[in-house]
C-alpha positions as CSV (number, residue, x, y, z in Angstrom):
1,X,9.5,7.5,-15.6
2,X,7.5,4.7,-13.9
3,X,7.3,4.9,-10.0
4,X,6.3,2.0,-7.8
5,X,5.5,2.2,-4.1
6,X,5.8,-1.0,-2.1
7,X,4.4,-1.2,1.4
8,X,5.6,-4.3,3.4
9,X,3.2,-5.7,5.9
10,X,3.9,-8.4,8.5
11,X,1.6,-10.1,10.9
12,X,-0.2,-13.1,12.2
13,X,-2.4,-15.2,9.9
14,X,-5.4,-13.3,11.3
15,X,-3.7,-10.0,10.7
16,X,-3.1,-11.0,7.1
17,X,-6.8,-11.8,6.7
18,X,-7.6,-8.3,8.0
19,X,-5.1,-6.8,5.6
20,X,-6.6,-8.6,2.6
21,X,-10.1,-7.2,3.5
22,X,-8.7,-3.7,4.0
23,X,-6.7,-3.8,0.8
24,X,-9.8,-4.7,-1.2
25,X,-11.6,-1.7,0.3
26,X,-8.6,0.6,0.0
27,X,-7.6,-0.1,-3.6
28,X,-10.5,1.8,-5.2
29,X,-9.8,4.8,-3.0
30,X,-6.1,4.7,-3.9
31,X,-7.1,4.6,-7.6
32,X,-9.5,7.5,-7.2
33,X,-6.5,9.5,-5.8
34,X,-4.3,8.7,-8.8
35,X,-2.6,5.3,-8.1
36,X,-2.6,2.7,-10.7
37,X,-2.7,-1.1,-10.6
38,X,-3.1,-1.7,-6.9
39,X,-2.0,-5.2,-5.9
40,X,-1.6,-7.1,-2.6
41,X,1.2,-9.6,-3.3
42,X,1.3,-12.7,-1.1
43,X,3.7,-15.6,-1.0
44,X,2.8,-19.2,-1.6
45,X,2.2,-21.4,1.5
46,X,2.4,-20.1,5.1
47,X,3.7,-16.6,4.8
48,X,3.5,-13.8,7.4
49,X,4.4,-11.0,5.0
50,X,2.5,-9.2,2.2
51,X,3.4,-6.4,-0.2
52,X,0.9,-3.8,-1.2
53,X,2.0,-2.3,-4.5
54,X,0.9,0.9,-6.3
55,X,2.1,2.3,-9.5
56,X,2.4,5.9,-10.8
57,X,3.3,7.4,-14.2
58,X,5.8,9.9,-12.7
59,X,7.3,11.2,-9.5
60,X,4.9,14.2,-9.8
61,X,1.9,11.8,-10.0
62,X,3.2,10.0,-6.9
63,X,3.7,13.3,-5.0
64,X,0.1,14.4,-5.9
65,X,-1.2,11.1,-4.7
66,X,0.6,11.5,-1.4
67,X,-0.7,15.0,-0.9
68,X,-4.3,13.9,-1.7
69,X,-4.0,10.8,0.5
70,X,-3.0,12.8,3.6
71,X,-6.1,15.0,3.1
72,X,-8.5,12.1,2.6
73,X,-10.6,10.8,5.4
74,X,-9.2,7.3,4.6
75,X,-5.9,8.3,6.2
76,X,-7.3,9.0,9.7
77,X,-9.6,5.9,9.6
78,X,-6.7,3.7,8.6
79,X,-4.3,5.1,11.2
80,X,-6.9,4.3,13.9
81,X,-7.5,0.8,12.6
82,X,-3.8,0.0,12.4
83,X,-3.4,1.0,16.1
84,X,-6.2,-1.4,17.0
85,X,-4.7,-4.3,15.0
86,X,-1.1,-4.0,16.3
87,X,0.8,-6.3,16.9
88,X,-1.3,-8.7,14.8
89,X,-0.6,-6.5,11.8
90,X,2.3,-4.1,11.3
91,X,3.5,-1.9,8.5
92,X,7.1,-2.9,8.4
93,X,8.4,-0.6,5.6
94,X,7.4,1.5,2.7
95,X,9.8,1.9,-0.3
96,X,9.5,3.9,-3.5
97,X,11.3,2.6,-6.6
98,X,11.8,4.0,-10.1
99,X,12.2,1.8,-13.2
100,X,15.9,2.0,-14.1
101,X,15.1,0.5,-17.6
102,X,12.9,3.3,-18.6
103,X,14.8,6.2,-16.9
104,X,16.0,8.8,-19.3
């Protein structure tokens, strides 16, 4: 079963620029921990929201990723950076979805 994690970010135009730079640095780390196909989805035109999307082959793979991420130095560095960028950049939500078309 395919699993997709979507993190919703909101912020100022400057905050969105910071997010794009951070996502480019974070994507290879997330892949090394088991995530697939990282993407930062942005709307056309003036948009103050972005969606960082990661995919996993199974719920077990997603769980392993979460465990590994919390133990990685990236986690502490990112948490500190987010505190510094608030309120220009905010993690508004994080949702996990399964693909209902491929669910058995």
